[in-house]
OpenMM code with the backbone's topology and positions (N, CA, C; nanometers):
from openmm import Vec3, app, unit

residues = "UNK UNK UNK UNK UNK UNK UNK UNK UNK UNK UNK UNK UNK UNK UNK UNK UNK UNK UNK UNK UNK UNK UNK UNK UNK UNK UNK UNK UNK UNK UNK UNK UNK UNK UNK UNK UNK UNK UNK UNK UNK UNK UNK UNK UNK UNK UNK UNK UNK UNK UNK UNK UNK UNK UNK UNK UNK UNK UNK UNK UNK UNK UNK UNK UNK UNK UNK UNK UNK UNK UNK UNK UNK UNK UNK UNK UNK UNK UNK UNK UNK".split()
positions = [
    Vec3(14.7600, 0.0021, 10.5508),
    Vec3(14.8295, -0.1276, 10.5917),
    Vec3(14.9779, -0.1083, 10.5643),
    Vec3(15.0567, -0.1566, 10.6534),
    Vec3(15.2031, -0.1544, 10.6465),
    Vec3(15.2542, -0.2897, 10.6590),
    Vec3(15.3522, -0.3437, 10.5688),
    Vec3(15.4040, -0.4692, 10.5829),
    Vec3(15.5560, -0.4485, 10.6529),
    Vec3(15.5691, -0.5304, 10.7501),
    Vec3(15.7111, -0.5124, 10.8167),
    Vec3(15.7633, -0.6561, 10.7829),
    Vec3(15.8918, -0.6616, 10.7673),
    Vec3(16.0034, -0.7709, 10.7511),
    Vec3(16.0760, -0.7686, 10.8734),
    Vec3(16.0850, -0.8678, 10.9557),
    Vec3(16.1813, -0.8794, 11.0612),
    Vec3(16.2669, -0.9834, 11.0443),
    Vec3(16.4098, -0.9552, 11.0235),
    Vec3(16.5278, -1.0416, 11.0297),
    Vec3(16.6107, -1.0693, 11.1629),
    Vec3(16.5958, -1.2023, 11.1727),
    Vec3(16.6530, -1.2473, 11.3318),
    Vec3(16.7548, -1.3045, 11.2930),
    Vec3(16.8812, -1.2922, 11.3688),
    Vec3(16.9969, -1.3789, 11.3526),
    Vec3(17.0732, -1.3798, 11.4838),
    Vec3(17.1555, -1.4779, 11.4868),
    Vec3(17.2355, -1.4719, 11.6099),
    Vec3(17.3337, -1.3795, 11.6199),
    Vec3(17.3637, -1.3391, 11.7571),
    Vec3(17.4719, -1.2264, 11.7772),
    Vec3(17.6065, -1.2935, 11.7549),
    Vec3(17.7087, -1.1980, 11.7052),
    Vec3(17.8420, -1.2133, 11.6879),
    Vec3(17.8957, -1.2906, 11.8217),
    Vec3(17.9816, -1.4153, 11.7843),
    Vec3(18.0186, -1.4740, 11.9122),
    Vec3(17.9470, -1.6038, 11.9514),
    Vec3(17.8062, -1.5918, 11.9139),
    Vec3(17.7181, -1.7143, 11.9635),
    Vec3(17.7423, -1.8233, 11.8768),
    Vec3(17.7642, -1.9412, 11.9103),
    Vec3(17.7861, -2.0688, 11.8274),
    Vec3(17.6556, -2.0904, 11.7352),
    Vec3(17.6584, -2.1263, 11.6289),
    Vec3(17.5637, -2.1622, 11.5347),
    Vec3(17.5701, -2.3088, 11.4762),
    Vec3(17.4993, -2.4075, 11.5569),
    Vec3(17.5348, -2.5410, 11.5207),
    Vec3(17.4433, -2.5684, 11.3699),
    Vec3(17.3664, -2.5093, 11.3596),
    Vec3(17.3000, -2.5294, 11.2314),
    Vec3(17.3535, -2.4673, 11.1199),
    Vec3(17.4439, -2.3572, 11.1250),
    Vec3(17.5100, -2.3120, 11.0286),
    Vec3(17.6453, -2.3720, 11.0155),
    Vec3(17.6987, -2.4350, 11.1047),
    Vec3(17.8288, -2.5231, 11.1050),
    Vec3(17.7747, -2.6580, 11.0081),
    Vec3(17.6485, -2.7121, 11.0392),
    Vec3(17.6131, -2.7964, 10.9748),
    Vec3(17.5679, -2.8054, 10.8387),
    Vec3(17.5299, -2.6758, 10.7962),
    Vec3(17.5114, -2.6541, 10.6537),
    Vec3(17.6632, -2.6323, 10.5842),
    Vec3(17.7621, -2.5651, 10.6591),
    Vec3(17.8725, -2.5320, 10.6007),
    Vec3(17.9299, -2.6660, 10.5673),
    Vec3(17.9183, -2.7672, 10.6545),
    Vec3(17.9790, -2.9014, 10.6408),
    Vec3(17.9095, -2.9776, 10.5101),
    Vec3(17.7781, -2.9666, 10.5188),
    Vec3(17.7163, -3.0242, 10.3931),
    Vec3(17.7580, -2.9421, 10.2456),
    Vec3(17.7819, -2.8262, 10.2582),
    Vec3(17.8482, -2.7427, 10.1365),
    Vec3(17.9388, -2.7941, 10.0878),
    Vec3(18.0435, -2.8042, 10.2186),
    Vec3(18.1683, -2.8758, 10.1648),
    Vec3(18.1743, -3.0203, 10.0929),
    Vec3(18.0680, -3.1096, 10.1498),
    Vec3(18.0725, -3.2460, 10.1036),
    Vec3(17.9966, -3.2323, 9.9671),
    Vec3(17.9395, -3.1318, 9.9315),
    Vec3(17.8776, -3.1152, 9.8193),
    Vec3(17.9660, -3.0606, 9.6879),
    Vec3(18.0952, -3.0400, 9.7443),
    Vec3(18.1936, -2.9664, 9.6396),
    Vec3(18.1858, -2.8105, 9.6515),
    Vec3(18.1279, -2.7479, 9.7401),
    Vec3(18.1240, -2.5990, 9.7559),
    Vec3(18.2463, -2.5813, 9.8697),
    Vec3(18.3849, -2.5890, 9.8482),
    Vec3(18.4843, -2.5999, 9.9177),
    Vec3(18.5077, -2.4609, 9.9574),
    Vec3(18.4722, -2.3560, 9.8754),
    Vec3(18.4966, -2.2039, 9.8954),
    Vec3(18.4184, -2.1270, 10.0060),
    Vec3(18.3333, -2.2048, 10.0505),
    Vec3(18.2404, -2.1506, 10.1754),
    Vec3(18.3106, -2.1487, 10.3158),
    Vec3(18.3292, -2.0441, 10.3531),
    Vec3(18.4057, -2.0149, 10.4936),
    Vec3(18.2873, -1.9320, 10.5848),
    Vec3(18.2068, -2.0185, 10.6518),
    Vec3(18.1267, -1.9661, 10.7713),
    Vec3(17.9726, -1.9606, 10.7113),
    Vec3(17.9014, -2.0146, 10.7754),
    Vec3(17.7570, -1.9989, 10.7355),
    Vec3(17.6877, -1.9614, 10.8893),
    Vec3(17.6147, -1.8551, 10.8485),
    Vec3(17.5019, -1.8189, 10.9813),
    Vec3(17.3606, -1.8409, 10.9373),
    Vec3(17.2892, -1.9120, 11.0375),
    Vec3(17.1397, -1.9085, 10.9924),
    Vec3(17.0856, -1.7798, 11.0605),
    Vec3(16.9552, -1.7694, 11.0020),
    Vec3(16.8714, -1.6742, 11.0314),
    Vec3(16.7306, -1.6864, 11.0210),
    Vec3(16.6326, -1.6354, 11.0606),
    Vec3(16.5043, -1.6471, 11.0366),
    Vec3(16.4353, -1.5176, 11.0013),
    Vec3(16.3310, -1.5001, 10.9393),
    Vec3(16.2711, -1.3653, 10.9081),
    Vec3(16.1149, -1.3978, 10.8980),
    Vec3(16.0374, -1.3052, 10.9674),
    Vec3(15.9064, -1.3002, 10.9606),
    Vec3(15.8456, -1.1709, 10.8651),
    Vec3(15.7408, -1.2011, 10.8035),
    Vec3(15.7017, -1.0959, 10.7287),
    Vec3(15.5203, -1.0768, 10.7958),
    Vec3(15.5193, -0.9396, 10.8388),
    Vec3(15.3977, -0.9094, 10.9017),
    Vec3(15.3090, -0.8020, 10.8231),
    Vec3(15.1806, -0.8381, 10.8145),
    Vec3(15.0913, -0.7328, 10.7772),
    Vec3(15.0227, -0.6749, 10.8739),
    Vec3(15.0464, -0.5447, 10.8882),
    Vec3(14.9855, -0.4726, 11.0172),
    Vec3(14.8585, -0.3701, 10.9439),
    Vec3(14.7506, -0.3476, 11.0233),
    Vec3(14.6576, -0.2794, 10.9692),
    Vec3(14.6768, -0.1203, 11.0142),
    Vec3(14.7791, -0.1072, 11.1041),
    Vec3(14.8469, 0.0231, 11.1408),
    Vec3(14.8669, 0.1076, 11.0006),
    Vec3(14.8354, 0.2380, 10.9946),
    Vec3(14.8952, 0.3165, 10.8891),
    Vec3(14.9867, 0.4401, 10.9197),
    Vec3(15.0203, 0.4257, 11.0404),
    Vec3(15.1164, 0.5153, 11.0979),
    Vec3(15.2433, 0.4508, 11.1343),
    Vec3(15.3686, 0.4834, 11.0294),
    Vec3(15.4795, 0.4111, 11.0461),
    Vec3(15.5519, 0.3951, 11.1793),
    Vec3(15.5532, 0.5174, 11.2418),
    Vec3(15.5902, 0.5325, 11.3982),
    Vec3(15.5440, 0.4190, 11.4828),
    Vec3(15.4133, 0.4005, 11.4687),
    Vec3(15.3168, 0.3121, 11.5559),
    Vec3(15.3448, 0.1978, 11.5152),
    Vec3(15.3400, 0.1617, 11.4010),
    Vec3(15.3794, 0.0317, 11.3283),
    Vec3(15.5186, -0.0365, 11.3807),
    Vec3(15.6272, 0.0621, 11.3670),
    Vec3(15.7606, 0.0265, 11.4117),
    Vec3(15.7430, -0.0159, 11.5690),
    Vec3(15.6972, 0.0615, 11.6309),
    Vec3(15.7039, 0.0357, 11.7897),
    Vec3(15.6092, -0.0899, 11.8220),
    Vec3(15.5041, -0.1115, 11.7679),
    Vec3(15.4258, -0.2436, 11.7665),
    Vec3(15.5326, -0.3658, 11.7487),
    Vec3(15.6096, -0.3503, 11.6238),
    Vec3(15.6643, -0.4689, 11.5657),
    Vec3(15.8015, -0.4649, 11.6796),
    Vec3(15.8471, -0.3609, 11.7262),
    Vec3(15.9590, -0.3730, 11.8190),
    Vec3(15.9311, -0.4456, 11.9374),
    Vec3(15.7904, -0.4098, 11.9854),
    Vec3(15.7556, -0.4927, 12.1035),
    Vec3(15.7364, -0.6264, 12.0742),
    Vec3(15.6968, -0.6703, 11.9707),
    Vec3(15.6820, -0.7935, 11.9198),
    Vec3(15.8046, -0.8900, 11.9220),
    Vec3(15.9207, -0.8111, 11.8586),
    Vec3(16.0519, -0.8722, 11.8647),
    Vec3(16.1035, -0.8899, 12.0141),
    Vec3(16.0780, -0.7870, 12.1047),
    Vec3(16.1043, -0.7941, 12.2424),
    Vec3(16.0729, -0.9220, 12.3129),
    Vec3(15.9368, -0.9308, 12.2908),
    Vec3(15.8403, -1.0311, 12.3627),
    Vec3(15.8297, -1.1546, 12.3033),
    Vec3(15.8446, -1.1831, 12.1754),
    Vec3(15.8132, -1.3146, 12.1166),
    Vec3(15.9310, -1.3575, 11.9771),
    Vec3(15.9389, -1.2596, 11.9003),
    Vec3(16.0179, -1.3029, 11.7740),
    Vec3(16.1402, -1.3334, 11.7749),
    Vec3(16.2279, -1.2601, 11.8791),
    Vec3(16.3619, -1.2567, 11.9087),
    Vec3(16.3884, -1.3083, 12.0574),
    Vec3(16.5090, -1.3754, 12.0614),
    Vec3(16.5517, -1.4034, 12.1943),
    Vec3(16.6698, -1.3050, 12.2047),
    Vec3(16.6599, -1.1733, 12.2620),
    Vec3(16.7375, -1.0885, 12.2616),
    Vec3(16.8641, -1.1206, 12.3475),
    Vec3(16.8576, -1.1974, 12.3913),
    Vec3(16.9850, -1.2509, 12.4921),
    Vec3(17.0857, -1.3033, 12.3896),
    Vec3(17.0518, -1.3702, 12.2876),
    Vec3(17.1546, -1.4126, 12.1994),
    Vec3(17.1196, -1.3903, 12.0547),
    Vec3(17.0211, -1.3023, 12.0196),
    Vec3(16.9866, -1.2685, 11.8877),
    Vec3(16.9774, -1.1354, 11.8653),
    Vec3(17.0094, -1.0763, 11.7434),
    Vec3(16.9724, -0.9294, 11.7042),
    Vec3(16.8527, -0.9405, 11.5703),
    Vec3(16.8160, -0.8298, 11.5801),
    Vec3(16.6865, -0.8361, 11.4581),
    Vec3(16.7176, -0.7006, 11.3909),
    Vec3(16.6275, -0.6913, 11.2836),
    Vec3(16.6339, -0.5596, 11.2018),
    Vec3(16.4950, -0.5595, 11.1489),
    Vec3(16.4318, -0.4462, 11.1718),
    Vec3(16.2981, -0.4273, 11.1284),
    Vec3(16.2856, -0.3266, 11.0024),
    Vec3(16.2182, -0.3870, 10.8673),
    Vec3(16.2011, -0.3100, 10.7616),
    Vec3(16.0407, -0.2863, 10.7329),
    Vec3(16.0184, -0.1547, 10.7186),
    Vec3(15.8684, -0.1167, 10.6941),
    Vec3(15.8700, -0.0794, 10.5635),
    Vec3(15.7430, -0.1107, 10.4750),
    Vec3(15.6956, -0.0691, 10.3572),
    Vec3(15.5515, -0.0368, 10.3648),
    Vec3(15.5252, 0.0496, 10.3006),
    Vec3(15.3785, 0.0912, 10.2836),
    Vec3(15.3232, 0.2121, 10.3848),
] * unit.nanometer
topology = app.Topology()
chain = topology.addChain("A")
for resn in residues:
    res = topology.addResidue(resn, chain)
    for name in ("N", "CA", "C"):
        topology.addAtom(name, app.Element.getBySymbol(name[0]), res)
């Protein structure tokens, strides 16, 4: 079995209203030194596959088809096992 972690975030230049809201809230809480917050999401998948090349290809397809909106998001795949 192989565990995959997929980290998805907005591409540079894409506005991040949720990140801006978090930054504003942090400032309101007294964390004035925060300059820029970008939000991201992550997925942890456990695959029955034992071949790392096949596992990466499968997760890549998952990202392209569902996990990431590749028009505005980038993703990184980390495998272990």
